KEDO-575962 format. One record per residue (C-alpha): residue in three letters; z, y, x. Coordinates in steps of 0.001 Angstrom, whole numbers, plus 500000, padded with zeros to 6 digits. Example, Ala and Ser with C-alpha at 12.3 -4.5 7.8 and 13.67 -1.06 7.14 Angstrom:
BEGIN
Ala507800495500512300
Ser507140498940513670
REM end
This chain:
BEGIN
Met610066725233268161
Thr611749726624265136
Val610773730138264238
Leu613364732659263280
Lys612519732395259389
Asp613229728536259414
Thr616920729161260821
Glu619377727902258415
Ile622154730087257144
Asn624661728000255155
Gly622058725550254355
Gln619522727963253361
Arg616610729240255399
Phe616809732703256781
Gly613504733540255554
Ala613975732515252009
Ile617074734308251808
Ile615246737582252898
Glu612550737005250332
Ala615118736607247548
Ile616849739567248448
Ile613740741695248389
Phe612249740025245364
Ala615582740888243108
Ala616135744288244620
Glu615536747175241956
Lys614181749524244851
Pro612972748840248265
Leu615339747941250854
Thr615602748925254472
Ala616071746131257385
Asp619516747527257808
Glu620484747396253971
Ile619155743501253834
Ala620954742866257295
Arg624322744234255785
Ile623805742285252286
Ile623328738985254294
Thr626234739702256447
Gly628360740839253889
Thr628543737491252058
Glu630646736372255079
Leu628454732946255089
Ala626225734369257873
Pro626879735525261366
Pro626234739106262310
Ile622561739917261652
Gly620790743019262976
Glu617891744955261376
Asp615496743993264396
Glu616077740413263420
Val615196741004259667
Ala612089742937260744
Asp610901739877262967
Val611571737685260048
Ile609532739630257699
Asn606710739684260011
Glu606862735921260207
Ile606813735727256629
Asn604058737895256305
Ser601934735951258836
Glu602870732669256832
Leu601649734265253688
Glu598331735761255309
Glu597631732130256481
Gln598281730684253237
Gly595906733459251400
Arg598472734407249166
Ala597823737660247165
Phe601042739520248230
Thr603010740444251315
Ile606054742082252152
Gln604944745831252465
Val606947749068253449
Lys606816751458250450
Gly609258754159249258
Gly611409754009252485
Gly611860750342252553
Tyr610503746750252025
Thr609171745540248694
Phe606626742840247443
Ala603226744130246849
Thr599718742752246242
Gln597220742980249037
Pro594590745737248728
Lys591776743289248821
Phe592732742056245209
His593067745519243742
Thr589670745326242164
Trp591015742681239804
Leu594275744512239180
Glu592745748356238563
His592470747645234641
Phe596334747147234463
Gln596947749778236946
His594811752608235012
Gln596411751498231648
Asn600005751837233100
Ala599269754990234684
Lys598121756530231355
Arg601023755301229584
Lys603413756768231938
Ile602154760197233049
Ser599778762686231521
Pro597138764750233324
Ser599305767955232762
Ala602269765951234381
Val599782764815237391
Glu598905768255237948
Thr602163769540238012
Leu603572766725240248
Ala600690767382242694
Ile601992771055242941
Ile605344769860243547
Ala604401767381246155
Tyr602290769623248335
Arg604494772807248043
Gln608034771271247816
Pro610705772494247585
Ile609355774619244801
Thr610564776669241989
Lys609361776547238264
Pro608263780210238462
Glu606115779179241208
Ile604694776049239452
Asp604011778361236351
His602163780831238482
Ile600080778347240154
Arg599029776713236813
Gly599006779788234661
Val601227778093231902
Asp604976777600231139
Ser605615774089232626
Gly609259773652231660
Tyr608367770884229284
Ile606496769022231869
Val609286769591234609
Arg611709768064232435
Gln609550764932231459
Leu609149764447235412
Leu612929764895236003
Glu613477762147233271
Lys611020759754234891
Gln612994760611238165
Leu609588761369239757
Ile611416764798240849
Glu614821765954241367
Val616557769152241805
Ala616830770183245583
Gly618984773270245275
Arg618378776876244429
Tyr616054779719245775
Glu618008781896248187
Gly617046784974246376
Pro616952787091243083
Gly617558784795240211
Arg618428781709242229
Ala615891779606240456
Leu616231775843240674
Leu614379774088243491
Tyr612366770870242855
Arg611075768029245009
Thr609591764746244758
Thr611918761564244945
Thr611924758021246536
Ile610738756660242952
Phe607506758976243361
Leu606681757253246650
Gln606979753834244764
His605075754896241841
Phe602009755940244177
Gly602520753189246774
Ile603283755329249832
Asn606323755121252059
Ser606546759009252799
Ile605083762224251681
Asp603371762667255060
Glu600971759694253502
Leu599477762077250892
Pro596264763255251634
Lys595731766840252954
Pro594089769284251195
Arg591045769021253484
Glu590506765264252950
Ile590534765481249251
Glu586738766172249161
Glu586243763064250991
Ile588230760913248664
Leu586414762524245698
Lys583019761481247129
Asp583705758100245312
Asp581670758045242072
Asp584618756708240240
Met586423759854240913
Ala583379762110239387
Glu585505762992236277
His588469764159238447
Arg586622766044241032
Gln586424769320239545
Leu590379769571238578
Met591215768382242229
Leu588909770664243797
Glu590512773637242001
Leu593884772242242774
Lys593165772093246361
Ser592341775965246118
Glu595422776575244211
Leu597720774941246757
Arg596879777160249487
Pro599926779029250692
Pro600030782721249445
Glu599571785296252046
Asn603068786477251550
Glu605633783705250269
Thr608270786246249587
Asp606216788310247442
Glu607704788890244067
Ser604554787892242273
Ala605384784196243076
Phe608253784562240442
Pro606454786022237457
Glu608087787045234132
Glu607361784263231447
Asp604209785181229521
Gly604891783084226598
Ser602001780625227479
Gln603243777162227575
Asp602042773358227671
Pro602009771872224269
Pro604736769432223786
Glu603448765858224231
Asn603959762737222178
Gly604347764691219207
Ser607435766641219897
Glu608807768272216655
Asn610196771372218118
Gly607705772475220303
Asp610141772846223302
Ser609307776086225038
Gly610796774930228398
Asp612779778250228925
Gln615570776176230284
Glu614574774387233535
Asn617081771565233199
Pro619511771162230305
Asp622236769836232320
Ala622067772649234933
Lys623774776147234236
Asp623221779104236322
Glu625847780210238526
REM end
């Protein structure tokens, strides 16, 4: 009996077509997006997202039977190729090196605050960190790990920030709900490999507790001149006073 993935569409296997689309895509694709791409070529009959999901399940079963190192997984809201967790021991070196090159400890701290408290304003981030975070926020915007989510409906109408789909892809999760809850962080940090990060994360966990009064004006303090030093040898020592160079106050 021919399985769905082996059904031919214009001379090509259905499963192979889906593999090619997912492999070539710049971002994770939903089953609906894959179905529309295939149907849009006018070389295939109408195909639904349920059929796409069934074919992907068949492909993954075959990859598992063959002992392949990768499967098609749901990350960042769609399907993408990814290595299986059992091979991560051999990949940790590359992952750690890439992470160090891409994002600094200060940026990780700022990103964690935004992820757990989003949408959040820069003054709130500054209040939690104790320093001006303008430079770091701009870095995260440039890396497309965060985006502007609107404006705070209150005095000053500060910009609100939230994480992006690229943030989900970067950390290998499908939704923000998959982030560890603050109460779970201690369990995660019991791993000896995380010893050097334990104190920072425990302090951050405490800082991420919602303030007693969310509308308290203390959540929007005036700038005190304290700031993160520019990274990568920035010459002008950008103070971060302007949250987004392309955004103007109304």
